[in-house]
PDB file with one MODEL, atoms N, CA, C and O in Angstrom:
MODEL        1
ATOM      1  N   MET A   1      -4.311  14.003   3.321  1.00  0.00           N
ATOM      2  CA  MET A   1      -4.328  12.903   2.374  1.00  0.00           C
ATOM      3  C   MET A   1      -5.637  12.135   2.547  1.00  0.00           C
ATOM      4  O   MET A   1      -6.037  11.804   3.663  1.00  0.00           O
ATOM      5  N   GLN A   2      -6.286  11.864   1.435  1.00  0.00           N
ATOM      6  CA  GLN A   2      -7.494  11.049   1.426  1.00  0.00           C
ATOM      7  C   GLN A   2      -7.194   9.745   0.703  1.00  0.00           C
ATOM      8  O   GLN A   2      -6.415   9.717  -0.250  1.00  0.00           O
ATOM      9  N   ALA A   3      -7.813   8.673   1.159  1.00  0.00           N
ATOM     10  CA  ALA A   3      -7.598   7.375   0.515  1.00  0.00           C
ATOM     11  C   ALA A   3      -8.923   6.654   0.317  1.00  0.00           C
ATOM     12  O   ALA A   3      -9.796   6.649   1.185  1.00  0.00           O
ATOM     13  N   GLN A   4      -9.038   6.049  -0.850  1.00  0.00           N
ATOM     14  CA  GLN A   4     -10.151   5.155  -1.155  1.00  0.00           C
ATOM     15  C   GLN A   4      -9.545   3.769  -1.337  1.00  0.00           C
ATOM     16  O   GLN A   4      -8.338   3.636  -1.538  1.00  0.00           O
ATOM     17  N   THR A   5     -10.372   2.751  -1.266  1.00  0.00           N
ATOM     18  CA  THR A   5      -9.868   1.402  -1.488  1.00  0.00           C
ATOM     19  C   THR A   5     -10.527   0.774  -2.708  1.00  0.00           C
ATOM     20  O   THR A   5     -11.721   0.955  -2.948  1.00  0.00           O
ATOM     21  N   HIS A   6      -9.746   0.047  -3.461  1.00  0.00           N
ATOM     22  CA  HIS A   6     -10.219  -0.713  -4.612  1.00  0.00           C
ATOM     23  C   HIS A   6     -10.788  -2.032  -4.090  1.00  0.00           C
ATOM     24  O   HIS A   6     -10.357  -2.510  -3.041  1.00  0.00           O
ATOM     25  N   LYS A   7     -11.733  -2.621  -4.791  1.00  0.00           N
ATOM     26  CA  LYS A   7     -12.349  -3.873  -4.332  1.00  0.00           C
ATOM     27  C   LYS A   7     -11.323  -5.002  -4.212  1.00  0.00           C
ATOM     28  O   LYS A   7     -11.464  -5.874  -3.355  1.00  0.00           O
ATOM     29  N   ARG A   8     -10.309  -4.994  -5.049  1.00  0.00           N
ATOM     30  CA  ARG A   8      -9.279  -6.033  -4.959  1.00  0.00           C
ATOM     31  C   ARG A   8      -8.448  -5.847  -3.687  1.00  0.00           C
ATOM     32  O   ARG A   8      -8.070  -6.829  -3.047  1.00  0.00           O
ATOM     33  N   TYR A   9      -8.167  -4.607  -3.322  1.00  0.00           N
ATOM     34  CA  TYR A   9      -7.470  -4.316  -2.059  1.00  0.00           C
ATOM     35  C   TYR A   9      -8.289  -4.861  -0.891  1.00  0.00           C
ATOM     36  O   TYR A   9      -7.749  -5.504   0.008  1.00  0.00           O
ATOM     37  N   ASN A  10      -9.593  -4.600  -0.912  1.00  0.00           N
ATOM     38  CA  ASN A  10     -10.461  -5.060   0.180  1.00  0.00           C
ATOM     39  C   ASN A  10     -10.435  -6.576   0.308  1.00  0.00           C
ATOM     40  O   ASN A  10     -10.397  -7.101   1.420  1.00  0.00           O
ATOM     41  N   ALA A  11     -10.456  -7.285  -0.816  1.00  0.00           N
ATOM     42  CA  ALA A  11     -10.421  -8.752  -0.790  1.00  0.00           C
ATOM     43  C   ALA A  11      -9.091  -9.252  -0.246  1.00  0.00           C
ATOM     44  O   ALA A  11      -9.055 -10.201   0.536  1.00  0.00           O
ATOM     45  N   MET A  12      -8.001  -8.617  -0.655  1.00  0.00           N
ATOM     46  CA  MET A  12      -6.677  -9.027  -0.180  1.00  0.00           C
ATOM     47  C   MET A  12      -6.510  -8.699   1.299  1.00  0.00           C
ATOM     48  O   MET A  12      -5.902  -9.472   2.039  1.00  0.00           O
ATOM     49  N   TRP A  13      -7.043  -7.566   1.735  1.00  0.00           N
ATOM     50  CA  TRP A  13      -6.995  -7.155   3.147  1.00  0.00           C
ATOM     51  C   TRP A  13      -7.662  -8.217   4.026  1.00  0.00           C
ATOM     52  O   TRP A  13      -7.146  -8.577   5.085  1.00  0.00           O
ATOM     53  N   ALA A  14      -8.801  -8.704   3.576  1.00  0.00           N
ATOM     54  CA  ALA A  14      -9.562  -9.688   4.356  1.00  0.00           C
ATOM     55  C   ALA A  14      -8.786 -10.990   4.560  1.00  0.00           C
ATOM     56  O   ALA A  14      -9.045 -11.721   5.516  1.00  0.00           O
ATOM     57  N   LYS A  15      -7.844 -11.281   3.674  1.00  0.00           N
ATOM     58  CA  LYS A  15      -7.059 -12.516   3.770  1.00  0.00           C
ATOM     59  C   LYS A  15      -5.822 -12.373   4.656  1.00  0.00           C
ATOM     60  O   LYS A  15      -5.168 -13.368   4.969  1.00  0.00           O
ATOM     61  N   LEU A  16      -5.493 -11.140   5.063  1.00  0.00           N
ATOM     62  CA  LEU A  16      -4.345 -10.934   5.940  1.00  0.00           C
ATOM     63  C   LEU A  16      -4.681 -11.388   7.355  1.00  0.00           C
ATOM     64  O   LEU A  16      -5.831 -11.310   7.785  1.00  0.00           O
ATOM     65  N   ASP A  17      -3.666 -11.861   8.073  1.00  0.00           N
ATOM     66  CA  ASP A  17      -3.911 -12.191   9.476  1.00  0.00           C
ATOM     67  C   ASP A  17      -3.921 -10.896  10.298  1.00  0.00           C
ATOM     68  O   ASP A  17      -3.570  -9.830   9.792  1.00  0.00           O
ATOM     69  N   ARG A  18      -4.318 -10.995  11.540  1.00  0.00           N
ATOM     70  CA  ARG A  18      -4.510  -9.805  12.386  1.00  0.00           C
ATOM     71  C   ARG A  18      -3.215  -9.002  12.536  1.00  0.00           C
ATOM     72  O   ARG A  18      -3.243  -7.772  12.491  1.00  0.00           O
ATOM     73  N   LYS A  19      -2.091  -9.684  12.711  1.00  0.00           N
ATOM     74  CA  LYS A  19      -0.810  -8.994  12.866  1.00  0.00           C
ATOM     75  C   LYS A  19      -0.484  -8.189  11.608  1.00  0.00           C
ATOM     76  O   LYS A  19      -0.032  -7.048  11.700  1.00  0.00           O
ATOM     77  N   GLN A  20      -0.711  -8.775  10.447  1.00  0.00           N
ATOM     78  CA  GLN A  20      -0.458  -8.079   9.191  1.00  0.00           C
ATOM     79  C   GLN A  20      -1.390  -6.886   9.024  1.00  0.00           C
ATOM     80  O   GLN A  20      -0.969  -5.824   8.564  1.00  0.00           O
ATOM     81  N   GLN A  21      -2.648  -7.057   9.396  1.00  0.00           N
ATOM     82  CA  GLN A  21      -3.602  -5.950   9.297  1.00  0.00           C
ATOM     83  C   GLN A  21      -3.165  -4.776  10.177  1.00  0.00           C
ATOM     84  O   GLN A  21      -3.278  -3.617   9.776  1.00  0.00           O
ATOM     85  N   LEU A  22      -2.664  -5.082  11.381  1.00  0.00           N
ATOM     86  CA  LEU A  22      -2.187  -4.024  12.269  1.00  0.00           C
ATOM     87  C   LEU A  22      -0.973  -3.311  11.680  1.00  0.00           C
ATOM     88  O   LEU A  22      -0.844  -2.093  11.809  1.00  0.00           O
ATOM     89  N   GLN A  23      -0.081  -4.067  11.034  1.00  0.00           N
ATOM     90  CA  GLN A  23       1.084  -3.461  10.389  1.00  0.00           C
ATOM     91  C   GLN A  23       0.653  -2.540   9.251  1.00  0.00           C
ATOM     92  O   GLN A  23       1.194  -1.446   9.091  1.00  0.00           O
ATOM     93  N   VAL A  24      -0.311  -2.982   8.472  1.00  0.00           N
ATOM     94  CA  VAL A  24      -0.812  -2.180   7.356  1.00  0.00           C
ATOM     95  C   VAL A  24      -1.469  -0.900   7.881  1.00  0.00           C
ATOM     96  O   VAL A  24      -1.237   0.182   7.342  1.00  0.00           O
ATOM     97  N   MET A  25      -2.280  -1.019   8.921  1.00  0.00           N
ATOM     98  CA  MET A  25      -2.943   0.164   9.481  1.00  0.00           C
ATOM     99  C   MET A  25      -1.919   1.166  10.011  1.00  0.00           C
ATOM    100  O   MET A  25      -2.085   2.372   9.827  1.00  0.00           O
ATOM    101  N   ALA A  26      -0.870   0.684  10.661  1.00  0.00           N
ATOM    102  CA  ALA A  26       0.166   1.574  11.188  1.00  0.00           C
ATOM    103  C   ALA A  26       0.904   2.280  10.050  1.00  0.00           C
ATOM    104  O   ALA A  26       1.177   3.478  10.133  1.00  0.00           O
ATOM    105  N   ALA A  27       1.225   1.543   8.994  1.00  0.00           N
ATOM    106  CA  ALA A  27       1.921   2.136   7.853  1.00  0.00           C
ATOM    107  C   ALA A  27       1.040   3.176   7.164  1.00  0.00           C
ATOM    108  O   ALA A  27       1.524   4.238   6.774  1.00  0.00           O
ATOM    109  N   LEU A  28      -0.236   2.880   7.015  1.00  0.00           N
ATOM    110  CA  LEU A  28      -1.151   3.831   6.369  1.00  0.00           C
ATOM    111  C   LEU A  28      -1.345   5.084   7.213  1.00  0.00           C
ATOM    112  O   LEU A  28      -1.459   6.188   6.679  1.00  0.00           O
ATOM    113  N   LYS A  29      -1.382   4.912   8.518  1.00  0.00           N
ATOM    114  CA  LYS A  29      -1.505   6.079   9.404  1.00  0.00           C
ATOM    115  C   LYS A  29      -0.297   6.993   9.221  1.00  0.00           C
ATOM    116  O   LYS A  29      -0.442   8.211   9.127  1.00  0.00           O
ATOM    117  N   LEU A  30       0.881   6.406   9.173  1.00  0.00           N
ATOM    118  CA  LEU A  30       2.103   7.176   8.966  1.00  0.00           C
ATOM    119  C   LEU A  30       2.087   7.832   7.580  1.00  0.00           C
ATOM    120  O   LEU A  30       2.439   9.003   7.444  1.00  0.00           O
ATOM    121  N   PHE A  31       1.686   7.092   6.574  1.00  0.00           N
ATOM    122  CA  PHE A  31       1.615   7.599   5.204  1.00  0.00           C
ATOM    123  C   PHE A  31       0.654   8.780   5.090  1.00  0.00           C
ATOM    124  O   PHE A  31       0.946   9.753   4.395  1.00  0.00           O
ATOM    125  N   MET A  32      -0.480   8.700   5.766  1.00  0.00           N
ATOM    126  CA  MET A  32      -1.486   9.765   5.677  1.00  0.00           C
ATOM    127  C   MET A  32      -0.985  11.065   6.300  1.00  0.00           C
ATOM    128  O   MET A  32      -1.434  12.147   5.920  1.00  0.00           O
ATOM    129  N   THR A  33      -0.065  10.969   7.248  1.00  0.00           N
ATOM    130  CA  THR A  33       0.429  12.176   7.909  1.00  0.00           C
ATOM    131  C   THR A  33       1.761  12.667   7.355  1.00  0.00           C
ATOM    132  O   THR A  33       2.077  13.853   7.455  1.00  0.00           O
ATOM    133  N   ASN A  34       2.553  11.750   6.764  1.00  0.00           N
ATOM    134  CA  ASN A  34       3.876  12.138   6.274  1.00  0.00           C
ATOM    135  C   ASN A  34       4.317  11.195   5.167  1.00  0.00           C
ATOM    136  O   ASN A  34       4.821  10.105   5.439  1.00  0.00           O
ATOM    137  N   GLN A  35       4.132  11.606   3.933  1.00  0.00           N
ATOM    138  CA  GLN A  35       4.463  10.758   2.784  1.00  0.00           C
ATOM    139  C   GLN A  35       5.968  10.685   2.523  1.00  0.00           C
ATOM    140  O   GLN A  35       6.400   9.927   1.654  1.00  0.00           O
ATOM    141  N   ASN A  36       6.761  11.444   3.247  1.00  0.00           N
ATOM    142  CA  ASN A  36       8.201  11.469   3.011  1.00  0.00           C
ATOM    143  C   ASN A  36       9.003  10.608   3.980  1.00  0.00           C
ATOM    144  O   ASN A  36      10.232  10.680   3.984  1.00  0.00           O
ATOM    145  N   LYS A  37       8.354   9.811   4.786  1.00  0.00           N
ATOM    146  CA  LYS A  37       9.058   8.948   5.737  1.00  0.00           C
ATOM    147  C   LYS A  37       9.863   7.892   4.977  1.00  0.00           C
ATOM    148  O   LYS A  37       9.314   7.144   4.169  1.00  0.00           O
ATOM    149  N   LYS A  38      11.162   7.843   5.242  1.00  0.00           N
ATOM    150  CA  LYS A  38      12.035   6.889   4.553  1.00  0.00           C
ATOM    151  C   LYS A  38      11.677   5.449   4.878  1.00  0.00           C
ATOM    152  O   LYS A  38      11.855   4.569   4.036  1.00  0.00           O
ATOM    153  N   GLN A  39      11.176   5.189   6.080  1.00  0.00           N
ATOM    154  CA  GLN A  39      10.859   3.819   6.474  1.00  0.00           C
ATOM    155  C   GLN A  39       9.736   3.221   5.628  1.00  0.00           C
ATOM    156  O   GLN A  39       9.595   1.999   5.576  1.00  0.00           O
ATOM    157  N   LEU A  40       8.943   4.052   4.971  1.00  0.00           N
ATOM    158  CA  LEU A  40       7.870   3.553   4.107  1.00  0.00           C
ATOM    159  C   LEU A  40       8.400   3.082   2.753  1.00  0.00           C
ATOM    160  O   LEU A  40       7.733   2.319   2.055  1.00  0.00           O
ATOM    161  N   ARG A  41       9.576   3.526   2.390  1.00  0.00           N
ATOM    162  CA  ARG A  41      10.234   3.135   1.129  1.00  0.00           C
ATOM    163  C   ARG A  41       9.293   3.276  -0.082  1.00  0.00           C
ATOM    164  O   ARG A  41       9.133   2.345  -0.872  1.00  0.00           O
ATOM    165  N   ILE A  42       8.690   4.437  -0.204  1.00  0.00           N
ATOM    166  CA  ILE A  42       7.745   4.694  -1.296  1.00  0.00           C
ATOM    167  C   ILE A  42       8.509   4.858  -2.605  1.00  0.00           C
ATOM    168  O   ILE A  42       9.494   5.593  -2.681  1.00  0.00           O
ATOM    169  N   HIS A  43       8.037   4.163  -3.628  1.00  0.00           N
ATOM    170  CA  HIS A  43       8.646   4.289  -4.948  1.00  0.00           C
ATOM    171  C   HIS A  43       7.624   3.937  -6.018  1.00  0.00           C
ATOM    172  O   HIS A  43       6.695   3.164  -5.786  1.00  0.00           O
ATOM    173  N   GLN A  44       7.817   4.524  -7.197  1.00  0.00           N
ATOM    174  CA  GLN A  44       6.920   4.227  -8.313  1.00  0.00           C
ATOM    175  C   GLN A  44       7.310   2.894  -8.928  1.00  0.00           C
ATOM    176  O   GLN A  44       8.489   2.568  -9.059  1.00  0.00           O
ATOM    177  N   LEU A  45       6.299   2.137  -9.299  1.00  0.00           N
ATOM    178  CA  LEU A  45       6.514   0.807  -9.872  1.00  0.00           C
ATOM    179  C   LEU A  45       6.699   0.890 -11.378  1.00  0.00           C
ATOM    180  O   LEU A  45       6.337   1.874 -12.022  1.00  0.00           O
ATOM    181  N   LYS A  46       7.273  -0.173 -11.913  1.00  0.00           N
ATOM    182  CA  LYS A  46       7.501  -0.270 -13.360  1.00  0.00           C
ATOM    183  C   LYS A  46       6.735  -1.473 -13.893  1.00  0.00           C
ATOM    184  O   LYS A  46       6.136  -2.230 -13.128  1.00  0.00           O
ATOM    185  N   GLY A  47       6.758  -1.639 -15.185  1.00  0.00           N
ATOM    186  CA  GLY A  47       6.142  -2.810 -15.798  1.00  0.00           C
ATOM    187  C   GLY A  47       4.635  -2.800 -15.688  1.00  0.00           C
ATOM    188  O   GLY A  47       3.993  -1.766 -15.873  1.00  0.00           O
ATOM    189  N   LYS A  48       4.067  -3.975 -15.381  1.00  0.00           N
ATOM    190  CA  LYS A  48       2.605  -4.100 -15.398  1.00  0.00           C
ATOM    191  C   LYS A  48       1.904  -3.285 -14.315  1.00  0.00           C
ATOM    192  O   LYS A  48       0.702  -3.039 -14.414  1.00  0.00           O
ATOM    193  N   TYR A  49       2.629  -2.864 -13.289  1.00  0.00           N
ATOM    194  CA  TYR A  49       2.018  -2.073 -12.217  1.00  0.00           C
ATOM    195  C   TYR A  49       2.182  -0.565 -12.394  1.00  0.00           C
ATOM    196  O   TYR A  49       1.651   0.208 -11.597  1.00  0.00           O
ATOM    197  N   TYR A  50       2.906  -0.138 -13.420  1.00  0.00           N
ATOM    198  CA  TYR A  50       3.057   1.293 -13.686  1.00  0.00           C
ATOM    199  C   TYR A  50       1.690   1.882 -14.009  1.00  0.00           C
ATOM    200  O   TYR A  50       0.971   1.251 -14.783  1.00  0.00           O
ATOM    201  N   PRO A  51       1.276   2.995 -13.507  1.00  0.00           N
ATOM    202  CA  PRO A  51       1.952   4.049 -12.770  1.00  0.00           C
ATOM    203  C   PRO A  51       1.709   3.996 -11.258  1.00  0.00           C
ATOM    204  O   PRO A  51       1.769   5.028 -10.591  1.00  0.00           O
ATOM    205  N   GLN A  52       1.441   2.828 -10.720  1.00  0.00           N
ATOM    206  CA  GLN A  52       1.205   2.708  -9.290  1.00  0.00           C
ATOM    207  C   GLN A  52       2.492   2.920  -8.496  1.00  0.00           C
ATOM    208  O   GLN A  52       3.598   2.881  -9.034  1.00  0.00           O
ATOM    209  N   TYR A  53       2.305   3.145  -7.201  1.00  0.00           N
ATOM    210  CA  TYR A  53       3.407   3.277  -6.257  1.00  0.00           C
ATOM    211  C   TYR A  53       3.312   2.138  -5.249  1.00  0.00           C
ATOM    212  O   TYR A  53       2.250   1.543  -5.066  1.00  0.00           O
ATOM    213  N   SER A  54       4.422   1.845  -4.604  1.00  0.00           N
ATOM    214  CA  SER A  54       4.458   0.840  -3.554  1.00  0.00           C
ATOM    215  C   SER A  54       4.992   1.481  -2.284  1.00  0.00           C
ATOM    216  O   SER A  54       5.866   2.347  -2.328  1.00  0.00           O
ATOM    217  N   LEU A  55       4.455   1.044  -1.157  1.00  0.00           N
ATOM    218  CA  LEU A  55       5.021   1.445   0.123  1.00  0.00           C
ATOM    219  C   LEU A  55       5.142   0.212   1.000  1.00  0.00           C
ATOM    220  O   LEU A  55       4.361  -0.732   0.882  1.00  0.00           O
ATOM    221  N   SER A  56       6.122   0.236   1.872  1.00  0.00           N
ATOM    222  CA  SER A  56       6.380  -0.889   2.755  1.00  0.00           C
ATOM    223  C   SER A  56       5.560  -0.746   4.025  1.00  0.00           C
ATOM    224  O   SER A  56       5.529   0.315   4.647  1.00  0.00           O
ATOM    225  N   ALA A  57       4.898  -1.832   4.399  1.00  0.00           N
ATOM    226  CA  ALA A  57       4.133  -1.850   5.644  1.00  0.00           C
ATOM    227  C   ALA A  57       4.883  -2.652   6.701  1.00  0.00           C
ATOM    228  O   ALA A  57       4.296  -3.093   7.690  1.00  0.00           O
ATOM    229  N   GLY A  58       6.170  -2.836   6.489  1.00  0.00           N
ATOM    230  CA  GLY A  58       6.996  -3.579   7.434  1.00  0.00           C
ATOM    231  C   GLY A  58       7.175  -5.011   6.998  1.00  0.00           C
ATOM    232  O   GLY A  58       6.356  -5.572   6.270  1.00  0.00           O
ATOM    233  N   ASP A  59       8.271  -5.594   7.463  1.00  0.00           N
ATOM    234  CA  ASP A  59       8.615  -6.968   7.106  1.00  0.00           C
ATOM    235  C   ASP A  59       8.492  -7.158   5.597  1.00  0.00           C
ATOM    236  O   ASP A  59       9.201  -6.516   4.822  1.00  0.00           O
ATOM    237  N   ASP A  60       7.601  -8.028   5.195  1.00  0.00           N
ATOM    238  CA  ASP A  60       7.469  -8.396   3.789  1.00  0.00           C
ATOM    239  C   ASP A  60       6.175  -7.856   3.174  1.00  0.00           C
ATOM    240  O   ASP A  60       5.815  -8.242   2.062  1.00  0.00           O
ATOM    241  N   LEU A  61       5.481  -6.979   3.876  1.00  0.00           N
ATOM    242  CA  LEU A  61       4.193  -6.465   3.397  1.00  0.00           C
ATOM    243  C   LEU A  61       4.353  -5.224   2.536  1.00  0.00           C
ATOM    244  O   LEU A  61       5.149  -4.336   2.840  1.00  0.00           O
ATOM    245  N   ARG A  62       3.586  -5.179   1.462  1.00  0.00           N
ATOM    246  CA  ARG A  62       3.596  -4.032   0.562  1.00  0.00           C
ATOM    247  C   ARG A  62       2.161  -3.574   0.296  1.00  0.00           C
ATOM    248  O   ARG A  62       1.222  -4.370   0.293  1.00  0.00           O
ATOM    249  N   ILE A  63       2.025  -2.279   0.077  1.00  0.00           N
ATOM    250  CA  ILE A  63       0.743  -1.692  -0.303  1.00  0.00           C
ATOM    251  C   ILE A  63       0.969  -0.968  -1.633  1.00  0.00           C
ATOM    252  O   ILE A  63       1.871  -0.138  -1.744  1.00  0.00           O
ATOM    253  N   HIS A  64       0.158  -1.281  -2.629  1.00  0.00           N
ATOM    254  CA  HIS A  64       0.213  -0.571  -3.903  1.00  0.00           C
ATOM    255  C   HIS A  64      -0.899   0.470  -3.902  1.00  0.00           C
ATOM    256  O   HIS A  64      -2.024   0.205  -3.478  1.00  0.00           O
ATOM    257  N   PHE A  65      -0.558   1.655  -4.385  1.00  0.00           N
ATOM    258  CA  PHE A  65      -1.569   2.706  -4.471  1.00  0.00           C
ATOM    259  C   PHE A  65      -1.375   3.494  -5.752  1.00  0.00           C
ATOM    260  O   PHE A  65      -0.300   3.501  -6.353  1.00  0.00           O
ATOM    261  N   LEU A  66      -2.441   4.150  -6.144  1.00  0.00           N
ATOM    262  CA  LEU A  66      -2.450   4.983  -7.339  1.00  0.00           C
ATOM    263  C   LEU A  66      -2.824   6.395  -6.909  1.00  0.00           C
ATOM    264  O   LEU A  66      -3.850   6.606  -6.263  1.00  0.00           O
ATOM    265  N   GLU A  67      -1.993   7.348  -7.269  1.00  0.00           N
ATOM    266  CA  GLU A  67      -2.281   8.741  -6.946  1.00  0.00           C
ATOM    267  C   GLU A  67      -3.196   9.290  -8.036  1.00  0.00           C
ATOM    268  O   GLU A  67      -2.803   9.384  -9.199  1.00  0.00           O
ATOM    269  N   ILE A  68      -4.424   9.654  -7.651  1.00  0.00           N
ATOM    270  CA  ILE A  68      -5.369  10.143  -8.653  1.00  0.00           C
ATOM    271  C   ILE A  68      -5.466  11.666  -8.667  1.00  0.00           C
ATOM    272  O   ILE A  68      -5.849  12.255  -9.678  1.00  0.00           O
ATOM    273  N   LYS A  69      -5.126  12.296  -7.562  1.00  0.00           N
ATOM    274  CA  LYS A  69      -5.048  13.751  -7.442  1.00  0.00           C
ATOM    275  C   LYS A  69      -4.026  14.039  -6.362  1.00  0.00           C
ATOM    276  O   LYS A  69      -3.650  13.156  -5.590  1.00  0.00           O
ATOM    277  N   LYS A  70      -3.586  15.269  -6.318  1.00  0.00           N
ATOM    278  CA  LYS A  70      -2.697  15.636  -5.220  1.00  0.00           C
ATOM    279  C   LYS A  70      -3.451  15.416  -3.916  1.00  0.00           C
ATOM    280  O   LYS A  70      -4.556  15.928  -3.742  1.00  0.00           O
ATOM    281  N   ASN A  71      -2.871  14.671  -3.018  1.00  0.00           N
ATOM    282  CA  ASN A  71      -3.446  14.344  -1.713  1.00  0.00           C
ATOM    283  C   ASN A  71      -4.662  13.420  -1.789  1.00  0.00           C
ATOM    284  O   ASN A  71      -5.485  13.411  -0.874  1.00  0.00           O
ATOM    285  N   LYS A  72      -4.787  12.641  -2.874  1.00  0.00           N
ATOM    286  CA  LYS A  72      -5.866  11.664  -2.966  1.00  0.00           C
ATOM    287  C   LYS A  72      -5.334  10.420  -3.673  1.00  0.00           C
ATOM    288  O   LYS A  72      -4.822  10.492  -4.789  1.00  0.00           O
ATOM    289  N   VAL A  73      -5.468   9.272  -2.994  1.00  0.00           N
ATOM    290  CA  VAL A  73      -4.955   8.012  -3.539  1.00  0.00           C
ATOM    291  C   VAL A  73      -6.028   6.931  -3.483  1.00  0.00           C
ATOM    292  O   VAL A  73      -6.986   7.014  -2.714  1.00  0.00           O
ATOM    293  N   VAL A  74      -5.839   5.914  -4.323  1.00  0.00           N
ATOM    294  CA  VAL A  74      -6.656   4.707  -4.267  1.00  0.00           C
ATOM    295  C   VAL A  74      -5.724   3.562  -3.899  1.00  0.00           C
ATOM    296  O   VAL A  74      -4.741   3.305  -4.593  1.00  0.00           O
ATOM    297  N   LEU A  75      -6.035   2.876  -2.805  1.00  0.00           N
ATOM    298  CA  LEU A  75      -5.262   1.713  -2.397  1.00  0.00           C
ATOM    299  C   LEU A  75      -5.677   0.556  -3.290  1.00  0.00           C
ATOM    300  O   LEU A  75      -6.839   0.150  -3.292  1.00  0.00           O
ATOM    301  N   MET A  76      -4.728   0.026  -4.048  1.00  0.00           N
ATOM    302  CA  MET A  76      -5.033  -0.959  -5.080  1.00  0.00           C
ATOM    303  C   MET A  76      -4.838  -2.406  -4.638  1.00  0.00           C
ATOM    304  O   MET A  76      -5.714  -3.244  -4.852  1.00  0.00           O
ATOM    305  N   LEU A  77      -3.694  -2.702  -4.024  1.00  0.00           N
ATOM    306  CA  LEU A  77      -3.342  -4.068  -3.635  1.00  0.00           C
ATOM    307  C   LEU A  77      -2.618  -4.040  -2.295  1.00  0.00           C
ATOM    308  O   LEU A  77      -2.013  -3.033  -1.927  1.00  0.00           O
ATOM    309  N   VAL A  78      -2.685  -5.152  -1.570  1.00  0.00           N
ATOM    310  CA  VAL A  78      -1.930  -5.307  -0.338  1.00  0.00           C
ATOM    311  C   VAL A  78      -1.568  -6.779  -0.175  1.00  0.00           C
ATOM    312  O   VAL A  78      -2.389  -7.659  -0.433  1.00  0.00           O
ATOM    313  N   GLY A  79      -0.355  -7.039   0.247  1.00  0.00           N
ATOM    314  CA  GLY A  79       0.065  -8.428   0.448  1.00  0.00           C
ATOM    315  C   GLY A  79       1.565  -8.519   0.611  1.00  0.00           C
ATOM    316  O   GLY A  79       2.264  -7.508   0.663  1.00  0.00           O
ATOM    317  N   THR A  80       2.051  -9.750   0.693  1.00  0.00           N
ATOM    318  CA  THR A  80       3.484  -9.975   0.797  1.00  0.00           C
ATOM    319  C   THR A  80       4.132  -9.743  -0.566  1.00  0.00           C
ATOM    320  O   THR A  80       3.464  -9.672  -1.597  1.00  0.00           O
ATOM    321  N   HIS A  81       5.430  -9.631  -0.529  1.00  0.00           N
ATOM    322  CA  HIS A  81       6.163  -9.427  -1.776  1.00  0.00           C
ATOM    323  C   HIS A  81       5.866 -10.567  -2.751  1.00  0.00           C
ATOM    324  O   HIS A  81       5.629 -10.319  -3.933  1.00  0.00           O
ATOM    325  N   ASP A  82       5.875 -11.796  -2.279  1.00  0.00           N
ATOM    326  CA  ASP A  82       5.592 -12.943  -3.151  1.00  0.00           C
ATOM    327  C   ASP A  82       4.172 -12.921  -3.707  1.00  0.00           C
ATOM    328  O   ASP A  82       3.956 -13.267  -4.869  1.00  0.00           O
ATOM    329  N   GLN A  83       3.206 -12.518  -2.891  1.00  0.00           N
ATOM    330  CA  GLN A  83       1.829 -12.463  -3.357  1.00  0.00           C
ATOM    331  C   GLN A  83       1.653 -11.433  -4.470  1.00  0.00           C
ATOM    332  O   GLN A  83       0.894 -11.647  -5.414  1.00  0.00           O
ATOM    333  N   LEU A  84       2.360 -10.321  -4.348  1.00  0.00           N
ATOM    334  CA  LEU A  84       2.204  -9.246  -5.322  1.00  0.00           C
ATOM    335  C   LEU A  84       3.070  -9.435  -6.568  1.00  0.00           C
ATOM    336  O   LEU A  84       2.653  -9.085  -7.672  1.00  0.00           O
ATOM    337  N   TYR A  85       4.252  -9.979  -6.397  1.00  0.00           N
ATOM    338  CA  TYR A  85       5.189 -10.035  -7.514  1.00  0.00           C
ATOM    339  C   TYR A  85       5.521 -11.453  -7.955  1.00  0.00           C
ATOM    340  O   TYR A  85       6.088 -11.646  -9.031  1.00  0.00           O
ATOM    341  N   GLY A  86       5.181 -12.442  -7.147  1.00  0.00           N
ATOM    342  CA  GLY A  86       5.584 -13.822  -7.444  1.00  0.00           C
ATOM    343  C   GLY A  86       4.595 -14.543  -8.216  1.00  0.00           C
ATOM    344  O   GLY A  86       4.797 -15.714  -8.539  1.00  0.00           O
TER     345      GLY A  86
ENDMDL
END
């Protein structure tokens, strides 16, 4: 799996505290090696975020990504549930 980051993802990443950044890195490491892990709770989004997917980075953190090719994604957004949906 290859991943690129969108500029908005990078800006949101910079605003996370260190603990959140570590949670995101751990979730992405798991995602890159096994996209079928149930703990990631990967699902396709609806509405304004369609056709993006969301994965859980633990607690209240979510990562939105867009699959552009098989085994290639762009990380679009990262933040708490309220930041992304509220």
